[in-house]
N, C-alpha and C positions, 0 to 999 in steps of 0.2 A: 039391596044392601048385601055385600059379600060376607059379612060376619055378624054375629049376634053377641052383644056384650051382656046379655042377661043370663042369670043362673038361679034356679030355685033350690039348689043343693050347695050351700056355702062351704061344706067340708070336702067337696069333690075337687080334685085337681082339674085343670082345664083339659077337656077332651072333646073330640068330635062326636056328636050325636045326630044321627039322621042328616049328615052332611052339614051341620051347623056347629060352629065353634062356640063353646060356652066359656066365658072368662070370669068376671066378677059381677056381682050385683052393684048397681049404682049406690054409692055411699059406703060400700064395704071396702076395707083396705085390700090392697093387692095381696095375693097369697105367696107363700114361699115358692121359689122357682120362677117367679114372675118379674124378676129384676132384669132390666135391660141396661147394658153399658153402651152408650152411644159415643163414638169417637169420630170427630169431624173437626178439621182445623179452621174452618170458616165459622166464626162465632154466630153470625146471623143464621146460617143454615142449621148449625147445631141447635140453636135455640128453638127454631121452628120445628125441626124434627123431634126434638125432645118434648115439646108441647103436644105434638100429635100422638106420640107414644104414651105419654102420661094420660092424655084424654081417653086413650083406648084401654086404660086400666092397669098399666104397668108402672112399677117403680123405676124411674130412670135416673141413672148416674151419668154424668157427662164428662168427657175428657177432650182436650184440644189436640193431643198427640199420643203416640204409642207409649212414651215414657210415663205420662200422666195416667194413662189407662192401666198400665201394669202396676203403678203405685196404688191406684184405686182398688184393683183386684187384690193386691196383697193386704191392703188395709181393711177392706170390707167384704171379702169373699167373692166368689165367682158368680157372675150373672147367669141367668138362664139362657140369655141370648146376647151375643156381642154383635153390635151393628157398627161397622167401620167403613170409612172411606178408603179407597185404595191408596190415594196419594195424600199423605198427611203433612206435607210441608217439610219438616225436618225429622231426621231420625229414620226409623224403620217404616216400611210400607204396611198397608193393611193386611196383606197376606203374611208378612213376617210377624205382625202383631198377633194374628190368629194362631200361628204356629207357636209363638211364645206363650200365649194364653193356654194353649192345649198342653204345654209342658206342666203347667200348674194344675190344670183340670181337663183331662182328656175328653170328657163328654160335652164340653161347651159347644153350643150351636152358634153358627155365624151367618150374618148377612153382610156381604161385601158390596159396596156401592162404588161405581166408577163412571166417569164420563167417557171412557173408551172401552172398546170391546176387549175381552181378554179370553184366554184359553180356559176351558172348563177344568183343565188339569190342575189349575192353581187352587181349586177348592176341593174339600172332601165331598163325597156324594150327597151327604145330608145337608150341606150348606146351600145358601141361596145367593144369587147374584142379581143385583138391580142396576141397570144402566141408566145413568142420568140423561135426560130428565125422566123422573118416574112420578107416579101419582102417590098421594098419601095412602090411598087404598092399597096400592101395590106394596108399600112398606108395611102397613098394618097386616096385610094378608101374609106376607113372608114371615114376619115375626110370629103371627098366630099359628101358622103351620108348624114352625119349628118347636114352639112350646107344646102344641098338641102332640106332635110326634114324640117329643121327650116324655110327655105324660103317659102316652100309650106304652112306650118302651119301659118306663118305670113300673107300670102296672104289670107288664109281662114278666119282668124280672122278679116282682114281688109274689107272683102267683106260684102256688106250690107245685 
């Protein structure tokens, strides 16, 4: 199993310990910073991926396009991770959505999903790219890594 969803210290933010990612204990609510905004124009894919992410312990908000995603961000705060398809049907692309989201919250982490190859230059160095088709483990691992990296960065900034 590439990740561990157990944690014996409920007040600790998600971090990597001994190469294992600790998220939440089963039955405990997700912690702050563990929100994922999933943006996918295909309702069936969006529903399946949303269920996978929720089962992994994250609070998931879903949007069908960039405009809806930006509305959700403005209404309910910035997610810890933005997972978006590259091609969203109408309106802006996934990369444009990531850029717009970063105008509102520069530290947002992103996972960009696409059925085609793309240049790495379209993403910030800390972001992740998943090429379709991908496994649910790949998605969970990408989101886990981004949340863990953000938790470590937050701890480093908080240290005296």
